[in-house]
C-alpha positions as CSV (number, residue, x, y, z in Angstrom):
1,M,38.3,258.9,218.6
2,N,35.1,260.7,217.8
3,F,34.2,264.2,217.2
4,G,31.2,266.0,218.3
5,I,29.2,265.3,215.1
6,D,30.1,261.7,215.0
7,R,28.9,261.2,218.6
8,L,25.7,263.1,217.9
9,L,24.9,260.9,214.8
10,A,25.8,257.8,216.7
11,D,23.6,258.4,219.8
12,P,19.8,259.0,219.5
13,E,19.7,259.9,223.3
14,L,22.0,263.0,222.4
15,R,19.8,263.9,219.6
16,R,16.5,263.7,221.6
17,P,16.4,267.2,222.9
18,L,16.3,268.3,219.2
19,E,13.2,266.3,218.3
20,G,10.5,268.5,217.0
21,K,12.6,271.5,216.9
22,R,14.0,273.6,214.0
23,V,17.7,273.1,213.7
24,A,20.2,275.5,212.1
25,L,23.8,274.4,211.2
26,L,26.7,276.8,211.4
27,A,29.4,275.0,209.1
28,H,32.1,275.0,206.4
29,P,33.9,272.6,204.0
30,A,35.9,270.9,207.2
31,S,32.5,270.2,208.8
32,V,32.5,266.5,207.9
33,T,31.9,263.1,209.6
34,V,34.6,260.3,210.2
35,D,33.5,259.0,206.7
36,L,33.8,262.4,205.2
37,T,30.2,263.0,204.7
38,H,29.3,266.7,205.1
39,S,27.6,267.3,208.5
40,L,24.5,269.0,206.6
41,D,24.0,265.8,204.5
42,A,24.5,263.7,207.7
43,L,22.2,265.6,210.0
44,V,19.3,265.7,207.5
45,A,19.8,261.8,206.6
46,C,19.5,261.1,210.5
47,G,16.0,262.8,210.5
48,L,16.8,266.3,212.1
49,N,14.6,269.2,210.7
50,V,17.4,271.4,209.6
51,S,15.7,274.7,208.7
52,A,18.8,276.9,207.9
53,V,22.4,276.9,207.3
54,F,25.0,279.6,208.4
55,G,28.4,280.0,207.1
56,P,31.4,281.8,208.6
57,Q,34.2,283.7,206.7
58,H,35.2,282.0,203.6
59,G,31.6,280.8,203.2
60,V,29.9,277.4,203.5
61,R,31.5,276.3,200.5
62,G,35.0,277.7,201.2
63,D,35.3,279.3,197.8
64,L,36.6,282.7,198.7
65,Q,40.4,282.7,198.8
66,D,41.5,285.9,200.3
67,N,40.5,287.9,203.3
68,M,37.8,290.5,203.4
69,M,36.0,288.6,200.3
70,E,32.5,288.6,201.5
71,S,29.9,285.8,201.0
72,P,26.4,286.3,199.8
73,D,23.3,284.6,201.3
74,F,21.8,282.0,198.9
75,T,19.4,279.1,199.0
76,D,20.9,275.6,199.3
77,P,20.2,274.0,195.9
78,T,19.8,270.4,197.4
79,Y,17.5,271.1,200.3
80,G,16.0,274.3,199.4
81,M,16.7,276.0,202.9
82,P,18.3,279.6,203.4
83,V,21.9,280.0,204.0
84,F,23.0,283.0,205.7
85,S,26.3,284.4,205.4
86,L,27.9,285.8,208.6
87,Y,30.8,287.3,206.5
88,G,28.9,289.4,204.1
89,E,26.5,292.2,204.6
90,V,26.3,291.2,208.3
91,R,28.9,289.8,210.7
92,R,26.2,289.1,213.4
93,P,23.2,287.0,212.8
94,T,20.2,289.2,212.0
95,G,16.8,288.8,213.9
96,Q,15.3,287.5,210.5
97,S,17.9,284.7,210.3
98,M,17.5,284.0,214.3
99,H,13.8,283.3,213.6
100,T,14.5,280.3,211.3
101,F,15.6,278.0,213.9
102,D,15.1,276.9,217.7
103,T,18.7,275.5,218.2
104,I,21.8,276.2,216.2
105,L,24.5,273.5,215.9
106,I,28.0,274.9,215.4
107,D,30.5,272.4,213.7
108,L,33.6,274.4,212.8
109,Q,37.1,273.2,212.6
110,D,39.2,275.7,214.4
111,V,42.9,276.1,214.3
112,G,43.5,277.6,217.8
113,C,44.4,281.1,217.1
114,R,42.4,284.3,218.6
115,I,42.6,286.1,215.1
116,Y,41.0,283.0,213.4
117,T,37.6,284.6,212.9
118,F,35.6,281.6,213.8
119,V,36.2,282.2,217.3
120,T,34.6,285.7,217.1
121,T,31.5,284.3,215.0
122,L,31.0,281.8,217.9
123,L,30.8,284.7,220.2
124,Y,28.5,286.7,218.0
125,V,26.2,283.7,217.6
126,L,26.1,283.3,221.3
127,E,25.2,286.9,222.0
128,A,22.2,286.7,219.4
129,A,21.1,283.5,220.8
130,A,20.9,285.1,224.4
131,Q,19.1,288.0,222.7
132,H,16.5,285.9,221.0
133,G,16.1,282.8,223.4
134,K,17.8,280.4,221.2
135,S,19.8,277.2,222.0
136,V,23.4,276.8,221.0
137,W,25.3,273.5,220.7
138,V,28.9,273.2,219.8
139,L,29.8,269.8,218.3
140,D,33.2,270.0,219.5
141,R,36.4,269.3,217.3
142,P,40.1,269.2,218.0
143,N,42.4,272.0,218.5
144,P,45.1,271.2,216.0
145,A,47.6,273.7,217.6
146,G,47.2,271.7,220.9
147,R,47.3,272.9,224.4
148,P,50.2,275.5,224.4
149,V,49.4,279.3,224.9
150,E,51.6,282.2,223.8
151,G,51.3,285.9,223.0
152,T,50.2,289.0,224.7
153,T,46.5,289.4,225.8
154,L,44.3,291.7,223.6
155,L,44.1,295.0,225.3
156,P,40.8,296.9,226.0
157,G,39.6,299.1,223.2
158,W,41.3,296.7,220.7
159,E,38.3,294.4,220.2
160,S,37.7,293.6,216.6
161,F,36.4,290.7,214.3
162,V,39.9,289.2,214.7
163,G,40.1,289.9,218.5
164,A,36.7,288.7,220.4
165,G,37.9,289.4,223.8
166,P,41.0,289.5,226.2
167,M,42.7,286.3,225.3
168,V,46.3,285.6,224.1
169,M,47.0,284.8,220.4
170,R,47.5,281.1,220.9
171,H,44.5,280.1,223.3
172,G,45.0,276.3,223.4
173,M,41.3,275.7,223.6
174,T,38.4,274.0,221.7
175,L,35.5,276.1,220.4
176,G,33.3,274.2,222.8
177,E,35.5,275.4,225.6
178,M,35.8,278.8,224.2
179,G,32.2,279.0,224.4
180,H,31.9,278.4,228.0
181,W,34.5,281.3,228.8
182,F,32.7,283.5,226.5
183,I,29.3,282.9,228.4
184,E,31.1,283.6,231.7
185,H,33.3,286.5,230.7
186,F,30.5,288.4,228.7
187,R,27.8,287.3,231.3
188,L,25.6,285.7,228.6
189,D,22.3,284.1,229.5
190,V,22.0,281.4,227.0
191,D,21.0,277.7,226.7
192,Y,24.4,276.2,225.7
193,R,25.8,272.7,225.7
194,V,28.8,271.0,224.0
195,V,28.8,267.8,222.4
196,A,32.2,266.8,223.6
197,M,34.7,264.6,221.7
198,E,35.6,261.2,223.0
199,G,39.3,260.1,223.1
200,W,40.8,263.5,222.2
201,A,44.5,263.4,223.6
202,P,46.0,266.9,222.8
203,E,49.4,266.2,224.3
204,A,49.8,262.8,222.5
205,A,52.3,262.4,219.7
206,P,52.6,262.4,216.9
207,G,49.7,264.6,216.2
208,F,49.7,266.8,219.5
209,G,46.2,267.9,219.0
210,W,45.2,266.4,215.4
211,P,44.6,262.7,215.6
212,E,46.6,260.9,213.0
213,D,43.6,258.7,211.6
214,R,41.5,261.8,210.7
215,V,41.8,263.3,207.2
216,W,42.7,267.1,207.3
217,I,40.2,269.1,205.2
218,N,41.0,272.9,204.8
219,P,38.6,274.7,207.3
220,S,39.6,278.0,205.1
221,P,41.2,277.9,201.9
222,N,44.8,278.8,203.2
223,A,44.5,276.4,206.2
224,A,46.3,273.5,204.2
225,N,47.7,271.3,206.8
226,V,48.3,270.7,210.5
227,N,51.8,272.4,210.0
228,M,50.0,275.7,209.0
229,A,47.7,275.3,212.1
230,R,50.7,275.1,214.5
231,A,52.7,277.9,212.8
232,Y,49.5,280.2,212.3
233,G,49.8,281.9,215.7
234,G,53.0,283.5,214.5
235,T,52.7,283.5,210.6
236,V,49.2,285.2,210.9
237,M,51.1,288.4,211.8
238,L,52.5,288.6,208.3
239,E,49.1,289.8,207.1
240,G,49.8,293.1,208.8
241,T,53.4,293.4,206.8
242,M,54.6,294.0,203.4
243,L,56.2,290.5,203.5
244,S,54.5,287.6,201.7
245,E,52.9,285.1,203.8
246,G,52.9,282.7,200.8
247,R,49.4,283.4,199.5
248,G,49.8,282.6,195.8
249,T,51.7,279.4,196.6
250,T,50.9,276.0,197.8
251,R,52.0,276.5,201.3
252,P,50.5,279.8,202.6
253,L,51.0,280.7,206.2
254,E,53.8,278.5,206.6
255,L,56.5,280.8,205.3
256,F,57.5,284.5,204.9
257,G,59.6,286.2,202.4
258,A,60.0,289.0,199.9
259,P,62.2,289.9,196.7
260,D,64.5,292.2,198.6
261,I,65.5,290.0,201.7
262,D,68.2,287.5,202.0
263,A,66.8,284.5,203.7
264,K,69.9,282.9,205.0
265,K,71.0,286.1,206.5
266,V,67.6,286.4,208.0
267,I,67.9,283.0,209.6
268,A,71.5,283.5,210.8
269,E,70.5,286.9,212.5
270,M,67.5,285.1,214.2
271,R,69.7,282.4,215.6
272,R,72.2,285.1,216.8
273,M,69.4,287.2,218.5
274,A,67.4,284.6,220.4
275,P,68.5,280.9,219.6
276,G,66.2,279.8,222.4
277,W,63.1,281.1,220.5
278,L,63.9,278.8,217.6
279,A,63.4,275.6,219.8
280,G,61.0,272.8,218.4
281,C,61.1,273.9,214.7
282,T,63.4,273.8,211.7
283,L,63.8,277.0,209.5
284,R,64.8,276.4,205.8
285,D,65.7,279.1,203.3
286,I,63.4,278.9,200.1
287,W,62.6,280.5,196.8
288,F,59.0,281.0,195.8
289,Q,57.0,283.2,193.2
290,P,53.5,284.1,194.3
291,T,50.7,283.7,191.5
292,F,48.8,286.3,193.2
293,H,48.5,288.6,196.3
294,K,51.8,290.4,197.6
295,H,54.8,290.5,195.3
296,V,52.7,288.5,192.6
297,G,55.0,287.3,189.7
298,Q,58.1,288.2,191.6
299,L,60.8,285.8,192.7
300,C,60.9,286.0,196.4
301,N,63.6,284.7,198.9
302,G,62.0,283.4,202.1
303,V,62.1,281.3,205.3
304,F,59.9,278.2,205.7
305,I,58.8,277.2,209.1
306,H,58.7,273.3,209.8
307,A,56.7,272.6,212.8
308,E,56.9,269.0,211.9
309,G,59.2,266.0,211.3
310,A,61.7,264.7,213.6
311,A,62.9,268.1,214.9
312,Y,59.5,269.3,215.9
313,G,59.2,269.5,219.7
314,H,55.6,270.5,220.6
315,A,55.9,272.1,223.9
316,A,59.0,273.9,222.9
317,F,57.6,275.6,219.6
318,R,56.6,279.2,220.0
319,P,55.4,280.3,216.6
320,W,54.5,283.8,217.8
321,R,57.9,284.5,219.0
322,V,59.6,282.7,216.1
323,Q,57.6,285.3,213.6
324,A,58.5,288.3,215.8
325,L,62.0,287.3,215.6
326,G,61.8,287.2,212.0
327,F,60.6,290.7,212.0
328,K,63.3,291.9,214.3
329,A,66.0,290.3,212.2
330,I,64.9,292.0,209.1
331,R,64.6,295.3,211.0
332,A,68.1,294.8,212.2
333,L,69.5,293.8,208.7
334,Y,67.5,296.3,206.8
335,P,66.8,299.2,209.3
336,D,64.7,301.2,206.8
337,Y,62.6,298.2,205.4
338,D,59.0,299.0,204.7
339,L,57.7,296.4,206.9
340,W,54.3,297.3,208.3
341,R,51.3,297.4,205.9
342,D,48.9,300.2,206.3
343,F,45.4,299.4,205.2
344,P,42.0,299.0,207.2
345,Y,42.5,295.2,208.3
346,E,39.2,293.8,208.8
347,Y,37.6,297.0,208.3
348,E,39.4,298.7,211.3
349,F,40.4,302.2,210.2
350,G,42.8,304.4,211.9
351,K,45.0,301.5,213.1
352,L,47.9,299.7,211.8
353,A,46.9,296.1,210.6
354,I,49.9,294.5,212.8
355,D,48.5,296.1,215.9
356,V,44.9,295.0,215.1
357,I,46.3,291.5,214.6
358,N,48.1,291.6,218.0
359,G,45.3,293.6,219.9
360,G,47.6,296.4,220.7
361,P,50.9,298.1,219.6
362,G,53.2,296.3,222.1
363,L,54.9,293.9,219.3
364,R,55.4,296.3,216.7
365,E,56.9,298.7,219.1
366,W,59.4,296.0,220.3
367,V,60.4,295.2,216.8
368,D,60.9,298.8,215.8
369,D,62.9,299.7,219.0
370,S,66.6,299.1,218.1
371,E,67.3,298.8,221.7
372,A,64.7,296.4,222.6
373,A,65.9,292.9,223.4
374,P,64.3,289.4,223.1
375,G,63.9,289.5,226.8
376,D,61.8,292.6,226.8
377,L,59.1,290.7,224.7
378,D,59.3,287.9,227.1
379,A,58.6,290.6,229.9
380,L,55.4,291.6,228.0
381,A,54.2,288.3,227.1
382,C,55.0,285.9,229.9
383,P,52.8,287.3,232.5
384,D,49.9,287.3,230.1
385,E,50.3,283.7,229.1
386,G,50.6,282.6,232.7
387,A,47.4,284.3,233.5
388,W,45.7,283.0,230.5
389,D,46.7,279.4,231.2
390,A,45.5,279.7,234.8
391,L,42.2,281.4,233.7
392,R,41.3,278.9,231.1
393,A,41.9,275.8,233.3
394,K,38.2,275.7,234.8
395,Y,36.9,275.6,231.1
396,L,39.0,272.8,229.7
397,L,37.0,269.7,229.2
398,Y,39.9,267.1,228.1
């Protein structure tokens, strides 16, 4: 199959509208061609006038490990062009940076989750392009989590840098498709096109969204593999808790744990509460010691979520519910556990991080309500999931 960048490079007719134009590139370390050439080098080599580069969270170079670590602007040492950070002093492109190009190419590998900030950066670029009369092209890439949708819809008033609009947590779209929805939903007047992929089969085994013949490169420092991308729609919620999500280990956002829980008891309680929610994955109790971040240097007992191997069921796996169930089991086993982390997540003050992540308080309230059953969370989420699945249908390109 071919990604958008590969099609653009291979087809002079696709590139023809860019002739004589100043072209900007929004990219990160996973913005590479089929032969692993970075898209910036490939676009310059094919003769395009690349006049500026933009970087999302974690930077063009992907060098900043943790969340809320800001990247500076700098000058590209090879080509001498300006590199503008969209996760530094600003989150939205400035008027100054918008005047450096005519068309911006967005070549970002996403992981298919509302909270992954590249989704919001896409919206902010589209809004700035509409304001300044610029063109936006998305060079489309696979959604490695595939087409399944899951989670509650972000509520009005809960918009943030990790919640661009009223979508569910696991949205099941590519960035190119998402751009079409943003333009219609927010009524943007912008010249937009998608250089679509060829041959992407999001329901085909064994990759179910990620083609087996393509190398995985971390789009952000803690997105180490496809298992992470599949689990992330649930494990990202750990950022709003006192539990470790595995930062400071080699498998972040594929596990959860702490020094003061018994992982075998947690797994058993999860199975007792809602065995059906654990379909399609395998849970394994583990020990780990983070080298930085939460519980640094402490031996933790935890649960590893395997959305891979012979037991993986793509249509059945529901990571948001799996992680919610993990919280519910811990609350049942340890009623006074200090679960929710209170800090200004993504600079959102006055709201609990878990609620910012979920776009509302519903999940937290369900976890903390000792009388609430799994069916009560289903009653919140299922209508939202059905509505999103129907809404997105007209925007799907594959």
